[in-house]
Structure formats: structure tokens, C-alpha cells
C-alpha positions, -999 to 999 in steps of 0.1 A, spaced: 0 0 0 12 35 -9 5 66 10 -32 77 4 -35 109 -15 -60 132 -33 -46 150 -63 -59 184 -74 -44 198 -105 -52 220 -135 -39 249 -155 -23 280 -140 -48 305 -126 -76 279 -123 -79 285 -86 -62 253 -74 -44 268 -44 -73 287 -28 -95 256 -33 -68 233 -18 -65 255 13 -102 254 18 -103 216 16 -72 212 38 -87 234 65 -118 213 65 -101 179 65 -68 187 83 -49 170 55 -13 180 49 -6 198 16 21 189 -9 27 215 -37 36 200 -71 48 232 -88 82 234 -104 86 271 -97 73 273 -62 102 251 -50 125 280 -54 133 303 -24 126 340 -31 105 334 -62 72 343 -46 52 369 -65 59 355 -100 49 320 -90 18 330 -71 33 312 -41 9 312 -11 20 336 16 29 327 51 -4 341 62 -23 320 37 -4 289 49 -9 296 86 -22 265 104 -15 242 74 11 215 71 28 223 38 55 207 17 69 215 -17 76 252 -11 111 269 -8 130 236 -11 159 249 -31 177 282 -40 172 294 -76 209 290 -85 206 253 -82 195 228 -109 163 210 -100 147 180 -116 117 158 -113 138 131 -96 150 155 -70 115 167 -64 102 132 -59 130 123 -35 124 154 -13 86 150 -15 87 114 -3 109 125 26 82 150 35 55 124 32 73 98 53 72 121 82 34 120 82 11 93 97 8 65 71 -30 66 72 -33 103 67 -42 114 31 -19 139 15 -35 166 -6 -13 171 -37 -20 204 -55 -2 219 -85 2 222 -122 35 205 -129 23 173 -145 56 155 -144 59 161 -106 25 146 -101 32 117 -124 64 109 -106 46 109 -72 20 84 -85 41 62 -107 77 64 -95 108 69 -116 135 47 -129 170 57 -119 185 81 -144 222 91 -145 234 125 -134 243 148 -163 280 157 -170 285 194 -164 305 199 -196 277 183 -217 251 205 -200 272 236 -208 275 226 -244 237 222 -247 231 255 -229 253 272 -254 233 257 -283 201 271 -267 216 306 -262 230 307 -297 202 291 -317 171 288 -294 146 260 -293 150 253 -330 187 247 -326 181 222 -298 154 204 -318 177 202 -349 206 189 -328 184 162 -312 169 151 -345 204 148 -359 218 129 -330 189 108 -319 158 111 -340 140 83 -322 144 102 -289 131 134 -305 100 115 -318 94 101 -283 92 135 -267 57 142 -252 63 180 -256 90 188 -282 83 225 -278 94 225 -242 130 236 -241 138 219 -208 125 185 -221 145 189 -253 176 198 -234 172 168 -211 167 144 -241 198 159 -258 218 155 -226 209 118 -223 216 113 -260 250 129 -258 258 107 -228 250 76 -247 220 67 -225 197 44 -245 161 54 -250 140 37 -223 109 45 -203 117 67 -173 85 57 -155 81 25 -135 56 -1 -147 33 4 -117 -1 16 -129 -16 47 -113 -41 39 -85 -72 60 -87 -78 92 -106 -66 128 -103 -90 157 -102 -85 183 -129 -101 217 -127 -115 229 -160 -122 267 -163 -139 282 -193 -112 294 -218 -124 330 -218 -127 331 -180 -92 315 -176 -77 341 -200 -93 368 -180 -78 354 -148 -44 352 -164 -47 388 -177 -55 400 -142 -28 379 -126 -1 392 -149 -10 428 -141 -12 421 -104 22 404 -103 39 436 -116 18 458 -94 27 438 -63 64 442 -68 77 416 -92 103 440 -106 118 445 -71 117 407 -64 134 399 -97 162 425 -89 167 410 -55 170 375 -69 196 386 -95 216 404 -68 215 375 -43 221 348 -69 239 362 -99 240 329 -116 205 314 -117 197 279 -129 183 277 -164 149 268 -151 147 298 -128 163 321 -154 135 315 -179 106 315 -155 75 332 -167 73 368 -154 108 369 -141 124 367 -176 102 397 -185 110 416 -153 147 412 -160 141 424 -196 126 456 -182 156 461 -160 184 451 -184 170 455 -219 148 485 -214 116 466 -222 85 487 -213 65 475 -183 33 472 -204 51 451 -229 65 429 -202 30 424 -188 17 415 -222 45 390 -228 40 375 -194 3 371 -201 10 355 -235 35 330 -222 12 321 -193 -17 314 -217 6 292 -238 17 273 -207 -19 269 -196 -28 254 -230 1 229 -227 -10 220 -192 -46 212 -203 -33 190 -231 -9 172 -208 -34 164 -181 -59 152 -208 -35 127 -222 -10 117 -195 -30 109 -164 -63 91 -155 -84 121 -146 -118 132 -135 -125 167 -149 -144 191 -128 -159 221 -146 -157 252 -125 -189 273 -128 -182 311 -134 -198 323 -102 -193 292 -80 -178 299 -46 -147 282 -34 -168 266 -6 -194 252 -30 -167 238 -53 -150 222 -23 -183 206 -14 -186 190 -49 -150 178 -50 -151 163 -15 -184 145 -23 -168 130 -53 -137 119 -34 -159 104 -7 -177 83 -33 -148 70 -54 -117 74 -31 -84 89 -40 -50 78 -53 -19 62 -38 16 77 -39 43 54 -51 66 53 -21 93 28 -33 
């Protein structure tokens, strides 16, 4: 038996965090964030990380686990997340909430051991990206290992292409990274009307800059001059640094942040639709958080949750 869990996921700005907090306060379940950006210390405004006040009284994992100058991976997340879970009573369900599908999949399915990447290889690939962009990475991977390129679930995600190219250059054969254990139960995916979601994303992008994202980005750059590639290209932060370094206008930075967030939300929706056994919950436009929590808890009571793969 794995650790019991209920998984709440969906695209960015779909209201996952507020809803999860409501459910956690009712049930007293510990929360585990599955968000690839919220693991970074100091990256708060741009990741919509819940504040200390919002987290008050909640048991919370998955936040502020690593400084943004460090390379982070799904394997490292899974290892740290399981260390957090093992400190909890074995019969207490964990409420997993987030939008990083690979993190959720790793918690539910486990991962095969993968080799660490040689620093020199990583530097070479980073240089390709800086000189030629995503198209350069794709071309290099197709030339070196076309089968690995074809196997990519998202060939338009630079991090995924980089990782595939790293493994190809290291001579690691193409093989599944997931264990054969099937996922137990279904995850719950929030589905917000497209126009409503875009309106939320628009408002969030404006609010991030109004709430001090430029100052936060400057502080990060000063404290950690060499950021990891993941942190360096984070939505919102990349635009904030462009305002400070490249003289981008703030309104243009907001618009670019909004555009990239919409693109990311679209990829999330596609990923959850195809990669995980899911129950989709349509969020009504005027539905309160409390009413939505009622619906979700009733569904979980009827069908049960999932199990985390603890081995």
C-alpha cells in the first residue's frame, strides 16, 4: 500500500491553491505542492506562491526547497517530496496540489533511476540554446537521436528537449523513465472556461507587476547572480529582467507574461488530458470556493483517492 493521496491539478490561474487551502482546513490533511517554480526560495510573487499568512495553520510541503541558483529535476523533487510524506502518519491522506504534471506523475508512478548529467555536456547544450534557441536544440536532437526526439511528449518545451539531448550525448539508451506500476485512482483536474481563464491570467499578470515583481526579480539577481536555467526562464521573471536590463516597457513585459502564461496553460490542459487518468471538474463562473470544495469532497468520498508510489 502506498500513502493515500488526493490530487488536485489543472492549468495555472484555475484556482487550485485557494481551493486546496479550503479543503485542507476542513479535512486537516497536509498539503504537498507540485509546482516546479514554487520550490525556489525567493520566487514568490511571480509563482503565485501562497504567503505565510495564507499557509498559517496548514502542514505544507513543496515550497522553498531549493535556491534558484541550483539545478532542480523531477527526480530530486520526488526524493524530497517522499521525505516529507514519510514524516506523516501512514493513514493520513496527502492533498497534492499543483500544475506541474511531471511532478504529479512521478509521485503516482515512481521513476526509474537516471544518470546525473555531465557538467560539460550541459554547458554545451546550454550554449546551443543561447545561440540558436529551441529550433537549434530540436535540430541537434533530431540529428543525434531522431527516435528520442520523436518520443518526446512535448518537443516545444526547451527543458524537455535539453534533457533528451543530454541523455543522447551521454549515450544513455532510450528507455521509459516511469516504472511499470499503474496509477491507482484518478486525479481531479479543474476545467475553467477558456475566456474566463484568460481573463484570470490577464489579471494575474497585471497584479504580479503591481505587487512588486520587478523588485523581487532584482533582489533575486543580486542575491544569486548565476541562476539555474529553469529559474532564469521562469514566466514573469524573464520579462521583469528584460525591463531592468534590456529596457523593455513594463506594459510590454506584462503583455508578454500574459501571452506566455496562456501558452503554458494550454500545454497543461493538453498534458493532463493525455498523461493521467483524470476526472475533470468544470468550474462554474460564479461558483464559490466553498461550493466547489463541497462538490469535490463529495466525489472523493464516493470514489476514493490515489496512492503515492513510495518505493
